[in-house]
C-alpha positions as CSV (number, residue, x, y, z in Angstrom):
1,M,0.0,0.0,0.0
2,T,1.4,3.4,-0.9
3,L,1.8,6.2,1.5
4,A,-1.1,8.1,-0.1
5,E,-3.4,5.1,0.3
6,Q,-2.3,4.7,4.0
7,Q,-3.1,8.4,4.6
8,R,-6.5,8.0,2.9
9,V,-7.3,5.0,5.2
10,A,-6.1,6.9,8.2
11,R,-8.4,9.9,7.3
12,T,-11.4,7.6,6.8
13,K,-10.8,6.0,10.2
14,L,-10.6,9.4,11.8
15,N,-13.7,10.7,10.0
16,Y,-15.9,7.6,10.6
17,P,-15.2,6.2,14.0
18,P,-17.4,3.4,15.3
19,G,-20.9,4.6,16.2
20,T,-21.0,7.3,13.5
21,R,-24.5,7.5,12.0
22,I,-24.6,7.5,8.2
23,E,-27.3,7.7,5.6
24,L,-26.8,6.0,2.3
25,I,-27.4,8.1,-0.8
26,Q,-26.5,5.5,-3.4
27,M,-24.5,2.3,-3.5
28,G,-22.2,1.7,-6.5
29,D,-21.9,-1.6,-8.3
30,D,-23.1,-4.0,-5.6
31,P,-25.4,-6.7,-7.1
32,R,-27.6,-6.6,-3.9
33,P,-27.2,-2.9,-2.7
34,V,-28.7,-1.4,0.4
35,A,-31.6,0.8,-0.5
36,P,-31.0,4.6,-0.8
37,G,-32.0,6.5,2.3
38,T,-31.2,3.6,4.6
39,R,-29.4,4.7,7.8
40,G,-27.0,2.8,9.9
41,E,-24.0,2.9,12.2
42,V,-20.3,2.4,11.5
43,S,-18.9,-0.7,13.2
44,C,-15.3,-0.2,12.0
45,V,-13.1,0.9,9.1
46,D,-10.8,-1.8,7.9
47,D,-7.2,-1.5,6.7
48,M,-8.4,-1.0,3.0
49,G,-10.6,1.9,4.0
50,S,-14.0,0.1,3.7
51,I,-16.5,1.4,6.1
52,H,-18.3,-1.6,7.7
53,M,-21.8,-0.9,8.7
54,H,-24.7,-2.2,10.8
55,W,-27.6,-0.9,8.8
56,D,-30.9,-0.2,10.5
57,N,-32.6,-2.7,8.2
58,G,-30.4,-5.5,9.6
59,R,-27.9,-5.7,6.7
60,T,-24.1,-5.4,7.3
61,L,-22.8,-4.5,3.8
62,A,-19.7,-2.2,3.9
63,L,-19.4,1.2,2.2
64,I,-16.6,1.8,-0.3
65,P,-15.6,5.5,-0.2
66,G,-15.4,6.8,-3.8
67,E,-17.8,4.2,-5.1
68,D,-20.7,4.6,-2.8
69,S,-22.4,7.9,-2.0
70,F,-23.3,8.6,1.7
71,R,-23.3,11.3,4.3
72,K,-22.9,11.6,8.1
73,L,-26.1,12.5,10.0
74,T,-26.1,15.8,11.7
75,P,-26.3,16.1,15.4
76,E,-29.9,17.4,14.9
77,E,-30.9,14.4,12.9
78,I,-29.4,12.1,15.5
79,A,-31.4,13.8,18.2
80,Q,-34.6,13.5,16.1
81,E,-33.9,9.7,15.7
82,Q,-33.4,9.3,19.5
83,A,-36.6,11.3,20.2
84,A,-38.6,9.1,17.8
85,Q,-37.2,5.9,19.4
86,E,-38.2,7.2,22.8
87,Q,-41.7,7.9,21.6
88,Q,-42.0,4.4,20.2
89,V,-40.9,2.9,23.5
90,E,-43.4,5.0,25.4
91,A,-46.2,4.0,23.0
92,M,-45.3,0.3,23.3
93,E,-45.3,0.6,27.1
94,C,-48.8,2.3,27.1
95,Q,-50.1,-0.5,24.9
96,T,-49.0,-3.2,27.3
97,M,-50.7,-1.6,30.3
């Protein structure tokens, strides 16, 4: 691996630490791609720079920077997700009473 490739991988690991929330815009050439708009969480970045994901739909397909289009969720979007999850839990608790 060249120095430039090592630096690219190091930047990817720095920019996408485990737990980072991501939304997929479009997956490149995968024969069974994750659907656009799917959100998930970074599990790790490997030594080739692939971003391994735990998608909210249960899939675990990795992202390839440069081939796949994706974006980090903003802190506001993450807060909205958390609030929606809390509402769902409260609604389920009310139904079981």
